[in-house]
N, C-alpha and C positions, 0 to 999 in steps of 0.2 A: 337626797341620795347620799350626800356627804355624811349626814348624821347616821344613816343606816350603815355606811361603810365604817364609820368610827365605832359604832356599837359592835359591829361584827369583829373588828380587830381587837378592841379593848375588853369586850365582855367575855369572850370565850378562850382567851389565851393569856399565858403569863410571859410570853416573849417580850412585850414592851417593858416588863419589869426587869428582865434580864439585860435589856439594852442599857439601862441605867448603870449597871455594873461595868459594862464594856466602856461606857463613856467615862466612868470614874477611873478605871485603869488607864485609859488613854490620857486623861487629864494629868494623872500623876506622872506618866511617862513624859509628857510635854514639859512638866515642871522640872523633871530631872535633866532633860536636854537643855532647858534654859539655864539651869544651874551650872551645868558643864560649860555652856557657852559663856556664862558670866565669869567663871573662874579662868577660862582660857583667855578671854579678852582682857581680864584684869592683869593676868600675868604678862601677856605680851603687849599690852597697851595699844590695841588696834580698834577700839570702838569709839564712836562719837556720841554715845547715849548720855542722857542726863544722869547725874549721880543718883544712885538708888533705884533707878528704873527697873533694872534686871532683878534685883533682890525683891522688889515689891511684886513684880510679875511672877517670880518663882513662888513666892509665898501665897499669892492669891490662887494660882493654878493648883498648887499642892493641896491647899485646904479645901478648894472646890472639889478636887478629886476625892479627898477623904470624906467630905460630906456626901458625895454621890455614892461612894462605896457603902457608907452607913445607910443611906436610903435604900440601896440595893439589898443589903442584908435584911432590913426590915420588910422590904417588899417580897423577898423570898419566903419569909415566914407567913406573910399575909397570903401569898399565892398558894402555899401549901394548905393553909387553913381553908381557903376558898375551894380547893380541890376536894378537901375532906368533907366540907359541908354540903357538897352536891349529893352525897349519900349514894354514890354509885358503888356497886360491888367491885371487888378486886378482879373478879372474872365473871364471865357470863356463860352459863351452861346452855349450849345450843340444843341438845336433846339428851334424853336419858334412855338407857337400855336396861331392861329387866333381865338380869342374868340369873337363871334358876339352876343351871347345871354348869359346873366348872369345865366339863368336856366341851360344851358348846362354845365356851369362852375362848378356848385354845384353838379352835378350828377357824 
């Protein structure tokens, strides 16, 4: 049943691909907050962290976010290709009406 649920979520939707972009933006925001924290703690000297810890964490989270955003961009292209290859029409005609006289059309 878990396999069926996984197939249902991943096979028919591009939402999991968009989630990667959200995670990338979140990771970049976390790295910016860590960088601000590192600068404030360096200026006011109130942290007991090892030397270089904050800068390493900022770098890792920032580049992880950039990688996630890059993957998200590629997955958007792949998702659009997937939607296009389904071969579905842009619209579906429910029924057609044969209009022979324009007067009948206006009434």
